[in-house]
C-alpha positions in Angstrom: -3.1 -25.8 -5.1 -0.3 -25.9 -7.9 3.3 -26.5 -7.2 4.0 -23.0 -9.0 1.2 -21.6 -6.7 2.4 -23.4 -3.5 5.9 -21.9 -4.2 4.8 -18.6 -4.8 2.7 -18.6 -1.5 5.6 -20.3 0.6 7.7 -17.5 -0.6 5.9 -14.7 0.6 5.2 -16.5 3.8 9.1 -16.9 4.5 9.9 -13.3 2.9 7.0 -11.7 5.1 8.3 -13.5 8.3 12.9 -13.1 7.3 12.7 -10.4 4.7 13.5 -11.4 1.4 16.8 -10.8 1.0 17.2 -13.0 4.1 15.8 -16.3 2.4 17.5 -18.1 0.0 16.1 -20.5 -2.6 17.3 -23.4 -0.8 15.8 -22.6 2.6 12.6 -22.3 0.6 12.8 -25.3 -1.1 13.9 -27.2 2.7 10.7 -25.4 3.7 8.5 -26.4 0.8 10.4 -30.1 1.2 11.1 -30.3 -2.8 14.4 -29.8 -4.5 16.1 -26.8 -5.5 15.9 -28.3 -9.1 11.8 -28.4 -8.7 11.7 -24.8 -7.5 14.1 -23.9 -10.6 11.8 -25.5 -12.8 9.1 -23.0 -12.2 11.6 -20.1 -11.7 14.9 -18.8 -12.8 16.0 -17.7 -9.8 14.9 -16.1 -7.0 14.6 -12.4 -8.8 12.1 -14.3 -11.3 10.0 -15.6 -8.3 9.8 -12.3 -6.6 9.1 -10.4 -9.9 6.6 -13.2 -10.4 5.0 -12.5 -6.8 4.7 -8.8 -8.0 3.3 -9.1 -11.1 0.6 -11.7 -10.5 -0.3 -10.9 -7.0 0.8 -7.6 -6.0 -0.4 -5.5 -9.0 -3.2 -7.0 -9.4 -4.2 -6.7 -5.7 -3.2 -3.2 -5.3 -3.6 -1.5 -8.5 -7.4 -2.0 -9.2 -8.1 -0.3 -5.4 -7.1 3.2 -7.2 -9.5 3.0 -9.8 -12.7 1.8 -7.8 -15.6 3.7 -8.5 -16.3 5.1 -4.9 -12.9 6.1 -4.2 -13.4 9.0 -6.5 -16.8 9.9 -5.2 -17.4 9.6 -1.6 -15.9 10.0 2.1 -16.5 6.1 3.1 -15.0 5.1 -0.6 -12.0 7.3 0.1 -11.9 5.8 3.9 -12.4 1.7 2.3 -9.3 2.5 -0.3 -7.0 3.3 2.3 -8.1 0.3 4.3 -8.2 -2.0 1.6 -4.7 -0.3 0.1 -2.9 -0.6 3.5 -4.3 -4.5 4.1 -2.9 -5.3 0.6 0.3 -3.7 1.3 0.4 -5.8 4.7 0.0 -9.0 3.1 2.9 -8.4 1.2 5.0 -5.9 3.2 8.2 -8.1 2.3 8.4 -6.0 -1.0 7.5 -2.7 0.6 10.2 -3.2 3.8 12.7 -3.9 0.9 12.0 -2.2 -2.0 15.2 -0.5 -2.9 17.2 -4.2 -2.4 14.7 -5.8 -4.5 15.0 -3.5 -7.4 18.1 -3.1 -7.4 18.5 -7.0 -7.8 16.3 -7.2 -10.5 16.3 -4.5 -13.5 13.4 -5.9 -15.0 11.0 -5.3 -12.2 12.7 -1.6 -11.5 11.5 -0.8 -15.4 8.5 -2.0 -14.7 8.1 -0.3 -11.4 8.9 3.5 -13.2 5.6 4.0 -15.2 3.3 1.7 -12.9 4.3 4.7 -10.1 3.7 7.0 -12.6 0.5 5.9 -13.6 -0.9 5.3 -10.1 0.1 8.7 -8.9 -1.1 10.7 -12.0 -4.5 8.4 -11.3 -4.9 9.9 -8.1 -4.9 13.6 -9.2 -7.9 12.5 -11.8 -9.7 11.3 -8.2 -8.8 14.7 -6.4 -10.8 16.2 -9.7 -13.0 14.2 -8.9 -13.6 15.1 -5.4 -13.6 18.5 -6.1 -16.4 18.4 -8.7 -18.3 16.1 -5.8 -17.9 19.1 -3.1 -15.5 16.6 -1.1 -12.2 18.8 -1.8 -11.7 22.3 -2.0 -10.2 24.1 -5.5 -6.7 23.5 -4.7 -3.4 24.6 -7.3 -1.5 21.9 -9.1 1.6 22.3 -7.0 -0.5 20.8 -3.7 -2.1 18.4 -5.9 0.9 16.7 -6.7 2.7 16.7 -3.6 -0.7 15.3 -1.8 -0.8 12.3 -4.3 3.0 11.7 -4.2 2.8 12.0 -0.2 0.1 9.4 -0.6 2.5 7.1 -2.7 5.0 7.5 -0.5 3.2 6.9 2.6 2.1 3.2 1.1 5.2 2.5 0.0 7.5 2.7 3.2 4.5 2.9 6.1 5.6 -1.4 6.8 8.9 -0.6 7.8 8.2 3.1 9.5 5.4 1.8 12.0 7.3 -1.6 12.7 10.9 -0.2 13.5 10.0 3.3 14.6 6.6 3.4 15.9 7.3 -0.2 17.3 3.5 -1.2 16.5 3.5 -4.9 15.7 -0.5 -5.6 15.5 -2.1 -5.6 12.3 -4.9 -4.0 12.6 -3.1 -1.5 14.9 -0.6 -1.0 12.2 -4.0 -0.8 9.6 -5.2 2.1 11.6 -2.1 4.1 11.7 -1.4 3.8 7.7 -5.3 5.4 7.2 -5.1 8.1 9.8 -1.4 9.1 8.4 -3.2 8.7 4.9 -6.2 11.2 6.1 -3.8 13.4 7.5 -2.3 14.4 4.2 -5.7 15.1 2.6 -7.7 16.5 5.3 -6.2 20.1 4.9 -7.7 20.1 1.8 -11.4 18.6 1.9 -14.2 20.8 2.6 -15.7 21.5 5.9 -18.8 19.0 5.6 -16.4 16.3 4.0 -14.0 16.0 7.2 -16.7 16.2 9.2 -18.2 13.0 7.4 -14.4 11.3 7.5 -13.6 12.0 11.4 -17.4 10.1 12.1 -16.5 7.4 10.1 -12.9 7.7 11.3 -14.3 7.2 14.6 -16.9 4.8 14.3 -14.0 2.4 12.9 -11.9 3.1 15.7 -9.4 4.5 14.0 -9.4 7.3 15.8 -8.9 6.0 19.2 -5.1 6.7 20.0 -5.6 10.3 18.9 -7.2 13.5 20.2 -10.3 13.8 17.7 -10.0 17.4 17.8 -6.8 17.9 16.5 -8.2 16.2 13.4 -11.2 19.0 13.2 -9.0 21.4 11.0 -10.8 24.5 9.5 -9.3 25.5 5.9 -11.2 28.4 5.8 
């Protein structure tokens, strides 16, 4: 592995373990057994390092999920999206645990963050239109679709803090299941009855509803 990639990988590990704001470049250099000067050869400062992880690792690993063909056309695709999205967030959980501090410390990343949010939230609304056309979702007003997209995005951006600090959940698989079921609960009231029934079968097969009364998710839209 090239030195630059080693630095990024070690940073992800340390940031996930201790929090990005609690790890200095000196500590990272010591962990890697390289000199600070060697680290600064590749990255100007810690903000540059975090921004590089964000643009080179986080964005490519998450953004493409929003544009997958199956996400907009099948219940299985919806579940795959929620599972893969939550796993991608967990892999880089340091970023989602401290977004406000990290963005405040790096105006350049903040300038990139805002249009990215708008693009992906907008893509969720495109997906909703596909769901309506394929009979997965009921006809829904624009305000509801906006709130659904905003809420899915918000859950995705904040659940690492919520489930670890409030829920006391530490097992990665349990965290993934909680993220999926919370995301599903946002869309469930707007799904058609056949789509909800198919989704519940899929969720139950994967053990995602094991900690919940399955009847609580059989919401009727009528």
